[in-house]
C-alpha positions in Angstrom: 120.3 407.3 251.2 116.6 407.3 250.6 116.6 411.0 249.8 119.5 410.6 247.4 117.7 407.8 245.5 114.4 409.6 245.4 115.6 413.1 244.7 119.0 413.0 243.1 118.7 410.2 240.5 117.6 411.4 237.1 118.3 409.5 233.9 116.5 411.1 231.0 115.0 409.1 228.2 115.5 410.4 224.8 114.2 409.1 221.4 116.4 406.3 220.1 117.4 408.5 217.1 118.8 411.1 219.5 121.1 408.8 221.5 122.3 406.6 218.7 125.0 409.1 218.0 127.2 408.5 221.0 128.9 411.9 220.5 125.6 413.8 220.9 125.1 415.9 224.0 121.9 414.0 224.9 123.7 410.6 224.6 126.6 411.8 226.7 124.4 413.3 229.4 122.3 410.1 229.6 125.4 408.0 229.9 126.8 410.2 232.7 123.6 410.0 234.6 123.4 406.2 234.2 126.9 405.7 235.5 126.2 408.1 238.4 123.2 406.0 239.3 125.4 402.8 239.1 127.9 404.4 241.5 125.0 405.2 243.9 123.8 401.6 243.7 127.3 400.4 244.6 127.4 402.8 247.5 123.9 401.8 248.7 124.7 398.1 248.8 127.9 398.8 250.8 125.5 399.4 253.7 124.4 395.7 253.5 125.1 394.2 256.9 125.0 397.6 258.6 121.5 398.7 257.6 118.6 396.2 257.5 118.9 394.0 254.4 115.3 394.7 253.3 115.9 398.4 253.4 119.1 398.1 251.3 117.4 395.8 248.8 114.4 398.1 248.5 116.6 401.2 247.8 119.1 399.4 245.7 117.0 397.0 243.7 113.4 398.1 243.8 114.1 401.8 243.5 117.5 402.2 241.8 117.8 399.2 239.6 114.2 398.6 238.6 113.1 402.2 238.4 116.1 403.8 236.7 118.9 401.6 235.7 116.9 398.8 234.1 115.0 401.2 231.9 118.2 402.6 230.5 119.7 399.1 230.0 116.6 397.9 228.1 116.9 400.9 225.8 120.6 400.3 225.1 121.1 398.3 221.9 122.4 394.8 222.5 126.1 394.7 222.2 129.3 395.6 224.2 127.8 398.7 225.8 124.8 396.7 227.1 127.0 393.9 228.4 129.2 396.4 230.2 126.3 398.0 231.9 124.9 394.7 233.0 128.3 393.5 234.2 128.7 396.6 236.3 125.3 396.3 237.9 125.9 392.6 238.7 129.3 393.5 240.3 127.5 395.8 242.7 125.3 393.0 244.1 126.5 391.3 247.3 127.1 387.5 246.9 125.5 387.0 250.3 122.0 387.8 248.9 122.3 384.7 246.6 123.6 382.1 249.0 120.3 380.6 250.2 118.6 380.6 246.8 117.9 377.4 244.9 119.7 376.8 241.6 118.0 378.6 238.8 116.1 381.1 241.0 116.8 384.7 241.9 115.6 387.5 244.1 112.1 388.7 243.4 113.5 392.2 242.7 115.8 390.8 240.1 113.3 388.9 237.9 113.1 391.6 235.2 116.9 392.1 235.1 117.4 388.4 234.9 115.0 388.1 232.0 117.0 390.7 230.1 120.2 388.8 230.8 118.7 385.6 229.5 117.8 387.3 226.2 
């Protein structure tokens, strides 16, 4: 899993003017890579409970979400596409990770993602 996250994930960042046209090859490629990384995130977190939780959280949240996915989400204009991306990411996260948290708090690895959601 670590090798896949570190070597197989690539989401290019193009200038905003290049990806505003959703039919452009750059925009389509960037979107395919994003959704591929979301699928990898969902596969990584499936190992929760089998592999040590700190390893799964490190790969899934610290590396995949914060290093790749969040950057793409932050560069996606606010609207339905951004909401869909955020919803799919949230759907990947195991509820068990949030059971012992106080109301209004989150996992340290999710602080930046939560700040985006609040905006």
